[in-house]
C-alpha positions as a Markdown table, in Angstrom:
| # | Residue | x | y | z |
|---|---|---|---|---|
| 1 | Met | -86.9 | -62.6 | 106.7 |
| 2 | Ala | -84.1 | -60.4 | 105.1 |
| 3 | Thr | -84.1 | -59.9 | 101.4 |
| 4 | Gly | -81.7 | -58.3 | 99.0 |
| 5 | Pro | -78.8 | -59.1 | 96.7 |
| 6 | Val | -76.4 | -60.1 | 99.6 |
| 7 | Val | -78.9 | -62.6 | 101.0 |
| 8 | Thr | -79.7 | -63.9 | 97.5 |
| 9 | Leu | -75.9 | -64.4 | 96.8 |
| 10 | Lys | -75.4 | -66.2 | 100.1 |
| 11 | Lys | -78.3 | -68.5 | 99.4 |
| 12 | Leu | -77.0 | -69.2 | 95.9 |
| 13 | Trp | -73.5 | -69.8 | 97.3 |
| 14 | Arg | -74.8 | -72.2 | 99.9 |
| 15 | His | -77.0 | -74.2 | 97.4 |
| 16 | Asn | -75.1 | -73.9 | 94.1 |
| 17 | Arg | -71.5 | -73.2 | 94.9 |
| 18 | Trp | -70.1 | -74.2 | 91.5 |
| 19 | Leu | -72.7 | -72.4 | 89.5 |
| 20 | Thr | -72.3 | -69.2 | 91.5 |
| 21 | Leu | -68.5 | -69.4 | 91.1 |
| 22 | Ser | -68.8 | -70.0 | 87.4 |
| 23 | Phe | -71.1 | -67.0 | 87.1 |
| 24 | Leu | -68.7 | -64.8 | 89.0 |
| 25 | Ile | -65.7 | -65.9 | 86.9 |
| 26 | Thr | -67.7 | -65.3 | 83.7 |
| 27 | Leu | -68.8 | -61.9 | 84.8 |
| 28 | Thr | -65.2 | -60.9 | 85.7 |
| 29 | Leu | -63.9 | -62.1 | 82.3 |
| 30 | Ala | -66.7 | -60.2 | 80.5 |
| 31 | Leu | -65.9 | -57.0 | 82.4 |
| 32 | Phe | -62.2 | -57.5 | 81.7 |
| 33 | Phe | -62.7 | -57.8 | 77.9 |
| 34 | Ile | -65.2 | -55.0 | 77.7 |
| 35 | Ile | -62.7 | -52.6 | 79.5 |
| 36 | Arg | -59.9 | -53.9 | 77.3 |
| 37 | Ala | -61.9 | -53.3 | 74.1 |
| 38 | Ser | -62.9 | -49.9 | 75.2 |
| 39 | Val | -59.3 | -48.9 | 75.9 |
| 40 | Phe | -58.1 | -50.1 | 72.5 |
| 41 | Phe | -61.0 | -48.3 | 70.8 |
| 42 | Val | -60.2 | -45.0 | 72.5 |
| 43 | Tyr | -56.5 | -45.4 | 71.9 |
| 44 | Trp | -56.8 | -46.0 | 68.1 |
| 45 | Gln | -59.4 | -43.2 | 67.8 |
| 46 | Asn | -56.8 | -40.7 | 69.1 |
| 47 | His | -53.8 | -42.2 | 67.2 |
| 48 | Thr | -54.9 | -42.1 | 63.6 |
| 49 | Asp | -52.5 | -41.1 | 60.8 |
| 50 | Glu | -49.6 | -40.6 | 63.2 |
| 51 | Pro | -46.3 | -39.4 | 61.6 |
| 52 | Ile | -44.1 | -42.4 | 61.0 |
| 53 | Glu | -41.3 | -42.7 | 63.5 |
| 54 | Gly | -38.5 | -45.3 | 63.9 |
| 55 | Trp | -40.0 | -47.0 | 67.0 |
| 56 | Met | -43.2 | -48.0 | 65.1 |
| 57 | Thr | -43.7 | -51.5 | 63.8 |
| 58 | Val | -45.3 | -52.4 | 60.5 |
| 59 | Arg | -48.5 | -53.5 | 62.3 |
| 60 | Tyr | -48.6 | -50.2 | 64.3 |
| 61 | Ile | -48.3 | -48.2 | 61.1 |
| 62 | Ala | -51.0 | -50.3 | 59.4 |
| 63 | Asn | -53.4 | -49.8 | 62.4 |
| 64 | Ser | -52.7 | -46.1 | 62.6 |
| 65 | Tyr | -53.4 | -45.5 | 58.9 |
| 66 | Arg | -56.1 | -48.1 | 58.8 |
| 67 | Val | -54.6 | -50.2 | 56.0 |
| 68 | Asp | -53.7 | -53.8 | 55.5 |
| 69 | Pro | -50.2 | -54.7 | 57.0 |
| 70 | Glu | -49.4 | -56.4 | 53.8 |
| 71 | Leu | -49.5 | -53.0 | 52.0 |
| 72 | Val | -46.8 | -51.7 | 54.4 |
| 73 | His | -44.8 | -54.9 | 54.0 |
| 74 | Asp | -44.9 | -54.6 | 50.2 |
| 75 | Ala | -44.1 | -50.8 | 50.3 |
| 76 | Ile | -40.8 | -51.4 | 52.1 |
| 77 | Gly | -40.0 | -54.7 | 50.3 |
| 78 | Leu | -40.3 | -57.1 | 53.2 |
| 79 | Pro | -40.9 | -60.8 | 52.4 |
| 80 | Arg | -44.3 | -62.2 | 53.3 |
| 81 | Thr | -43.1 | -64.4 | 56.1 |
| 82 | Gly | -45.7 | -63.4 | 58.6 |
| 83 | Pro | -46.0 | -60.5 | 61.1 |
| 84 | Asp | -42.7 | -58.6 | 61.5 |
| 85 | Arg | -42.4 | -57.3 | 65.0 |
| 86 | Arg | -39.2 | -55.3 | 64.4 |
| 87 | Pro | -39.3 | -51.5 | 64.7 |
| 88 | Leu | -39.0 | -49.6 | 61.5 |
| 89 | Ile | -35.5 | -48.2 | 62.4 |
| 90 | Arg | -34.1 | -51.7 | 62.8 |
| 91 | Ile | -35.6 | -52.7 | 59.4 |
| 92 | Ala | -34.0 | -49.6 | 57.8 |
| 93 | Arg | -30.6 | -50.4 | 59.4 |
| 94 | Glu | -30.7 | -54.0 | 58.3 |
| 95 | Asp | -31.7 | -53.0 | 54.8 |
| 96 | Gly | -29.1 | -50.2 | 54.6 |
| 97 | Arg | -31.8 | -47.6 | 53.7 |
| 98 | Pro | -32.5 | -44.3 | 55.4 |
| 99 | Leu | -35.7 | -44.1 | 57.6 |
| 100 | Asp | -36.9 | -41.0 | 55.8 |
| 101 | Gln | -36.9 | -42.9 | 52.5 |
| 102 | Met | -38.8 | -45.8 | 54.0 |
| 103 | Ala | -41.4 | -43.5 | 55.6 |
| 104 | Thr | -41.9 | -41.6 | 52.3 |
| 105 | Thr | -42.4 | -44.9 | 50.4 |
| 106 | Ile | -44.9 | -46.1 | 53.0 |
| 107 | Ile | -46.9 | -42.8 | 52.8 |
| 108 | Glu | -46.9 | -42.9 | 49.0 |
| 109 | Ala | -48.2 | -46.5 | 49.1 |
| 110 | Ile | -50.9 | -45.4 | 51.6 |
| 111 | Glu | -51.9 | -42.4 | 49.4 |
| 112 | Ala | -52.2 | -44.7 | 46.4 |
| 113 | Asp | -54.3 | -47.2 | 48.3 |
| 114 | Arg | -56.6 | -44.5 | 49.6 |
| 115 | Lys | -56.9 | -43.0 | 46.2 |
| 116 | Ala | -57.8 | -46.4 | 44.8 |
| 117 | Arg | -60.5 | -46.8 | 47.5 |
| 118 | Gly | -61.8 | -43.2 | 47.1 |
| 119 | Ile | -60.7 | -42.0 | 50.6 |
| 120 | Pro | -59.4 | -38.4 | 50.7 |
| 121 | Asn | -55.6 | -37.9 | 51.5 |
| 122 | Ser | -55.8 | -34.3 | 52.7 |
| 123 | Asp | -55.0 | -35.0 | 56.3 |
| 124 | Leu | -51.9 | -37.3 | 55.9 |
| 125 | Pro | -48.9 | -36.0 | 58.0 |
| 126 | Asp | -45.4 | -35.6 | 56.8 |
| 127 | Pro | -43.6 | -38.9 | 56.6 |
| 128 | Val | -41.1 | -38.1 | 59.4 |
| 129 | Pro | -41.6 | -35.4 | 62.1 |
| 130 | Ser | -39.4 | -32.4 | 61.7 |
| 131 | Gly | -37.5 | -33.0 | 64.9 |
| 132 | Gln | -35.9 | -36.3 | 63.6 |
| 133 | Pro | -32.7 | -36.5 | 61.5 |
């Protein structure tokens, strides 16, 4: 009689179809979420303390600098109405303020927060990359 994983799977499928199907769906979902978590982990390890640019959202900046999004909200004077998905350049245009000023304000708030928590600020980038107006 033949043995092995294929024979075992065929036998399980024949006798416990719903259980086997549930197991395969669960296994697929688990692999999906493990891969997704790994991709996010690797991405945020490589994107720490990114220079602030206009396309970034408040949440992206908070994730990059590892601070609470409310700190960024408070730094640029946004009301606490929930997550703001607008890019920083749009917020600056609607408030009538330059992006450089907003970026500098955010960096200063992050520096103050890190100082209060005892985290060194030595590797913070310039608020806006030199190639932007």
